[in-house]
C-alpha positions as a Markdown table, in Angstrom:
| # | Residue | x | y | z |
|---|---|---|---|---|
| 1 | Unk | -0.1 | 0.0 | 0.0 |
| 2 | Unk | 2.8 | 2.4 | 0.9 |
| 3 | Unk | 4.6 | 1.9 | -2.3 |
| 4 | Unk | 1.4 | 2.7 | -4.3 |
| 5 | Unk | 1.0 | 5.9 | -2.8 |
| 6 | Unk | 4.8 | 6.8 | -3.2 |
| 7 | Unk | 5.1 | 5.9 | -6.7 |
| 8 | Unk | 1.7 | 7.9 | -7.0 |
| 9 | Unk | 3.4 | 10.8 | -5.5 |
| 10 | Unk | 6.6 | 10.4 | -7.4 |
| 11 | Unk | 4.8 | 10.0 | -10.8 |
| 12 | Unk | 2.8 | 13.3 | -10.2 |
| 13 | Unk | 5.9 | 15.1 | -9.6 |
| 14 | Unk | 8.0 | 13.8 | -12.4 |
| 15 | Unk | 5.1 | 14.6 | -14.7 |
| 16 | Unk | 4.6 | 18.1 | -13.7 |
| 17 | Unk | 8.5 | 18.7 | -13.6 |
| 18 | Unk | 8.8 | 17.5 | -17.0 |
| 19 | Unk | 5.8 | 19.9 | -18.1 |
| 20 | Unk | 7.4 | 22.8 | -16.3 |
| 21 | Unk | 10.8 | 22.0 | -17.7 |
| 22 | Unk | 9.4 | 22.4 | -21.4 |
| 23 | Unk | 7.6 | 25.5 | -20.3 |
| 24 | Unk | 10.8 | 27.0 | -18.7 |
| 25 | Unk | 12.6 | 26.0 | -21.8 |
| 26 | Unk | 10.1 | 27.4 | -24.5 |
| 27 | Unk | 9.1 | 30.3 | -22.4 |
| 28 | Unk | 11.7 | 33.2 | -23.5 |
| 29 | Unk | 11.1 | 32.3 | -27.2 |
| 30 | Unk | 7.5 | 32.3 | -26.9 |
| 31 | Unk | 7.9 | 35.9 | -25.2 |
| 32 | Unk | 10.0 | 37.0 | -27.8 |
| 33 | Unk | 7.9 | 36.4 | -30.9 |
| 34 | Unk | 4.7 | 37.5 | -29.1 |
| 35 | Unk | 6.2 | 40.6 | -28.1 |
| 36 | Unk | 7.6 | 41.3 | -31.7 |
| 37 | Unk | 4.2 | 40.2 | -33.3 |
| 38 | Unk | 1.5 | 41.6 | -31.2 |
| 39 | Unk | 3.6 | 44.4 | -29.1 |
| 40 | Unk | 1.0 | 44.2 | -26.2 |
| 41 | Unk | 2.8 | 43.3 | -23.1 |
| 42 | Unk | -0.6 | 42.0 | -21.4 |
| 43 | Unk | -1.3 | 39.8 | -24.6 |
| 44 | Unk | 2.1 | 38.5 | -24.2 |
| 45 | Unk | 1.5 | 37.6 | -20.5 |
| 46 | Unk | -1.6 | 36.0 | -21.4 |
| 47 | Unk | -0.6 | 33.7 | -24.1 |
| 48 | Unk | 2.4 | 33.0 | -21.8 |
| 49 | Unk | -0.1 | 31.9 | -18.8 |
| 50 | Unk | -2.0 | 29.8 | -21.3 |
| 51 | Unk | 0.7 | 28.0 | -22.7 |
| 52 | Unk | 2.0 | 27.2 | -19.1 |
| 53 | Unk | -1.6 | 26.1 | -18.1 |
| 54 | Unk | -2.0 | 24.0 | -21.0 |
| 55 | Unk | 1.2 | 21.9 | -20.5 |
| 56 | Unk | 0.8 | 21.8 | -16.7 |
| 57 | Unk | -2.8 | 20.8 | -16.5 |
| 58 | Unk | -2.9 | 17.7 | -19.2 |
| 59 | Unk | 0.4 | 16.4 | -17.3 |
| 60 | Unk | -1.2 | 16.6 | -14.0 |
| 61 | Unk | -4.7 | 15.4 | -15.0 |
| 62 | Unk | -2.9 | 12.3 | -16.6 |
| 63 | Unk | -0.7 | 11.7 | -13.4 |
| 64 | Unk | -3.6 | 11.9 | -11.1 |
| 65 | Unk | -5.7 | 9.6 | -13.1 |
| 66 | Unk | -2.8 | 6.8 | -13.2 |
| 67 | Unk | -3.0 | 3.9 | -10.6 |
| 68 | Unk | -0.2 | 1.9 | -9.2 |
| 69 | Unk | -2.4 | -0.7 | -7.6 |
| 70 | Unk | -0.5 | -3.8 | -7.8 |
| 71 | Unk | 0.0 | -7.0 | -5.5 |
| 72 | Unk | 1.5 | -6.7 | -2.4 |
| 73 | Unk | 4.5 | -8.7 | -3.0 |
| 74 | Unk | 5.5 | -7.0 | -5.8 |
| 75 | Unk | 9.2 | -6.0 | -6.5 |
| 76 | Unk | 10.0 | -2.4 | -6.7 |
| 77 | Unk | 11.5 | -2.6 | -9.9 |
| 78 | Unk | 8.0 | -3.7 | -11.2 |
| 79 | Unk | 6.7 | -0.2 | -9.8 |
| 80 | Unk | 9.6 | 1.8 | -11.5 |
| 81 | Unk | 8.7 | 0.0 | -15.0 |
| 82 | Unk | 5.1 | 0.9 | -14.5 |
| 83 | Unk | 6.2 | 4.5 | -13.7 |
| 84 | Unk | 8.1 | 4.4 | -16.8 |
| 85 | Unk | 5.6 | 3.0 | -19.1 |
| 86 | Unk | 2.9 | 5.5 | -17.6 |
| 87 | Unk | 5.5 | 8.5 | -18.3 |
| 88 | Unk | 5.3 | 7.6 | -21.9 |
| 89 | Unk | 1.3 | 8.6 | -21.9 |
| 90 | Unk | 2.0 | 11.9 | -20.2 |
| 91 | Unk | 4.6 | 12.6 | -22.6 |
| 92 | Unk | 2.4 | 12.0 | -25.6 |
| 93 | Unk | -0.5 | 14.3 | -23.7 |
| 94 | Unk | 1.9 | 17.1 | -23.2 |
| 95 | Unk | 3.0 | 16.6 | -26.8 |
| 96 | Unk | -0.5 | 16.8 | -27.9 |
| 97 | Unk | -1.5 | 20.0 | -26.0 |
| 98 | Unk | 1.7 | 21.7 | -26.9 |
| 99 | Unk | 1.0 | 21.1 | -30.7 |
| 100 | Unk | -2.3 | 22.5 | -30.3 |
| 101 | Unk | -1.2 | 25.5 | -28.6 |
| 102 | Unk | 1.6 | 25.8 | -31.6 |
| 103 | Unk | -1.2 | 25.7 | -34.0 |
| 104 | Unk | -3.5 | 28.2 | -32.1 |
| 105 | Unk | -0.5 | 30.6 | -32.0 |
| 106 | Unk | 0.5 | 30.0 | -35.6 |
| 107 | Unk | -2.9 | 31.1 | -37.1 |
| 108 | Unk | -2.9 | 34.0 | -34.3 |
| 109 | Unk | 0.7 | 35.3 | -36.0 |
| 110 | Unk | -0.5 | 34.7 | -39.4 |
| 111 | Unk | -3.6 | 36.7 | -39.0 |
| 112 | Unk | -1.9 | 39.3 | -37.4 |
| 113 | Unk | 0.7 | 39.5 | -40.1 |
| 114 | Unk | -2.0 | 39.5 | -42.8 |
| 115 | Unk | -3.7 | 42.8 | -41.5 |
| 116 | Unk | -0.4 | 44.6 | -41.6 |
């Protein structure tokens, strides 16, 4: 029972950590391109926050929806393998939501460039 809880918490922390790491890496470039195209500081903050939430919430949702229920005498390494298998799903969810956000920003930038 304790291993289930421990690995669920570890999985949640790793999932949110990966999403946060992606956000930290992309944040500066996203801010630069939005400042260059939109030229409204509050819009840049808004879209940066939307990007943050579109990475964190799906990762957290997938992490909280994952169950580590296994038999009592299951070895710790089995939990590690399950964690890695489930981490694959989290990365897919983060990738899908990042792709959707990228398409949204691309359409926004194309529309704003067309107006000029």
